[in-house]
C-alpha positions, 0 to 999 in steps of 0.5 A, spaced: 462 507 497 464 506 490 470 509 487 466 514 483 466 518 489 473 518 490 476 518 483 480 524 480 476 528 475 477 529 470 483 524 469 490 527 466 490 524 459 494 524 453 494 522 446 498 516 444 501 519 438 504 525 442 511 525 444 515 523 450 517 530 451 510 533 451 508 527 456 514 529 461 512 537 460 504 535 461 506 531 468 510 537 470 505 542 468 499 538 472 503 536 477 501 529 476 505 522 477 502 519 471 498 521 465 492 516 462 493 515 455 486 515 451 483 514 444 477 518 444 474 517 451 477 510 452 483 509 456 488 504 453 494 505 457 497 509 463 504 513 462 508 514 469 514 518 470 518 512 472 516 509 465 519 515 462 525 515 466 526 507 464 524 508 457 527 514 455 534 516 459 536 509 461 534 506 454 537 512 450 531 514 446 530 521 443 524 523 447 522 528 441 522 522 436 519 517 441 511 517 441 507 515 447 504 509 444 512 506 443 513 505 450 506 503 453 504 497 456 500 491 452 494 492 456 491 497 461 487 495 468 481 499 469 475 499 474 468 500 474 465 506 477 461 502 481 466 498 484 468 499 492 475 502 494 476 495 497 475 492 490 480 497 487 485 496 492 485 488 491 485 490 483 492 494 484 495 488 488 493 483 483 496 487 477 502 491 481 499 498 479 498 504 483 493 507 479 486 505 475 482 509 470 475 509 472 470 507 467 463 506 466 459 501 463 460 502 456 468 503 458 468 510 457 473 514 462 470 518 468 477 519 472 482 515 475 483 512 482 490 512 485 493 508 491 494 514 495 487 516 494 485 509 497 490 510 503 487 516 505 480 513 506 483 507 509 488 511 514 482 515 516 478 509 518 484 506 522 485 512 525 478 512 528 479 505 530 485 507 534 481 512 537 476 506 539 481 502 542 484 507 546 478 509 549 477 502 552 484 502 556 482 503 563 485 510 566 492 510 569 493 503 565 500 503 562 500 504 554 505 502 549 510 507 547 516 507 542 521 509 547 520 502 551 525 497 551 525 492 545 519 497 542 524 502 540 528 497 535 522 495 532 519 502 531 526 505 529 528 507 522 533 502 521 528 496 522 524 499 515 530 501 511 533 497 505 539 497 501 541 504 498 544 505 491 549 511 491 552 514 485 557 520 485 554 527 484 558 528 478 556 522 475 551 523 469 543 523 469 544 517 464 548 513 469 543 514 474 537 512 470 541 506 468 542 504 475 535 505 477 533 500 471 538 495 473 537 495 481 529 496 480 529 502 484 526 509 484 532 513 486 539 514 488 543 517 493 548 522 490 555 522 494 561 527 495 568 527 498 569 519 499 562 517 500 558 522 504 551 523 502 549 530 499 542 529 495 537 525 492 535 524 485 529 520 483 525 518 477 521 524 477 526 529 478 529 526 472 523 527 468 521 534 470 529 536 470 531 533 464 526 530 459 521 536 460 526 541 459 530 538 454 537 537 457 542 532 455 542 526 459 550 524 457 552 531 459 548 533 465 550 531 472 546 528 478 548 534 482 545 539 477 538 535 478 538 532 485 534 534 491 538 538 496 538 539 502 537 532 503 532 529 508 535 524 512 534 520 518 539 516 523 538 508 524 535 509 531 530 515 529 523 513 531 518 511 525 514 517 527 519 522 527 521 519 520 514 519 517 513 526 520 519 528 516 516 525 509 510 529 511 513 536 512 518 535 506 513 532 502 518 526 500 517 519 499 524 516 500 529 518 506 536 515 506 538 513 513 545 516 514 551 513 519 557 518 520 554 522 513 554 515 509 548 512 507 547 505 510 540 504 507 533 508 505 526 508 508 521 509 503 513 510 503 512 504 500 516 499 505 513 502 511 506 501 508 508 494 506 510 493 513 504 496 517 499 493 512 502 486 514 501 488 521 494 490 520 493 484 516 495 480 522 490 483 526 485 482 522 486 475 521 486 475 529 480 478 529 477 474 524 479 467 528 476 470 534 469 472 531 469 465 528 470 462 535 465 466 538 460 464 533 462 457 533 461 457 541 454 460 540 452 455 534 454 449 539 450 452 545 444 453 540 445 445 538 446 443 545 439 447 548 435 444 542 438 437 543 436 438 551 429 440 549 428 434 544 431 429 549 426 432 555 420 431 550 422 424 548 423 422 555 417 425 557 413 421 552 417 415 555 415 416 562 407 417 560 407 410 556 409 407 563 410 399 564 416 396 567 419 394 560 420 401 558 424 402 564 431 400 561 430 405 555 428 411 560 434 410 564 438 410 557 435 416 555 436 420 562 443 418 562 444 420 555 441 427 556 445 428 562 451 427 558 449 432 553 447 437 558 454 436 562 458 437 555 
């Protein structure tokens, strides 16, 4: 089905001359992760909560005096309403974006499709495929389990985590924004008592709890805006449990703790990337098998056609008779036998 069937309508929009404070308030009010910047009915950009964090707090801009157009990217990537979800996914990958304004043939905006929207559809299809695969397993046959030796290490939180950025809880939110920008991350873990993790502050937290309400980023401490109690995991915790934590706590990032200290962090995107690669490998294996089977069918058809042709030719030669054709007939019979054996 086309993206027109899945896009969110209407898209949350904002004018390019509105202030960044107004944009942050709109994001908070509407509960969205982005606003489509529009001029009339045409999209000219996408403003995300991360854009606000990096361009306002990290760079020290005044959100009241800075307009949306001042921080817009140079171009906006859109997608036609007739495009498929696969095309939308491919476009997101090529351009490194998570949201695409959906436009009609005249370029007028109809809505917006996000990576999460595509993922929900794909996930339901993958779940259905998994059901088909499970149905093929003979009754009583052993099934893979995350608890089997060797498998647990690959399916535990520690397998997916990456380095984490930590910051004392008493540090300013401006410092947190600067760390996010310099390290290229979307969150920092807040620590107390010599390094124990006590909370998490994300770029979205900074937008909703600092920019939208007009707090001073220099004097506001991370501890006053961080999310707590902290949703965390241990390095050997199964991935299934970790994902359930993300779901029940409605979070996309879970720090991995050892002895109370953050030794890594697992993000929604990291898990998606890893599982996406595994699915890609399975798809490539299936494609190779399909191609191999098709080549076998084509080879068999060609062999059968050659046999029929040689049979016909041999029959004609026999009908001619004569000693002078014996040698030719024998060669034809020999060639036909070699083809048949192959």
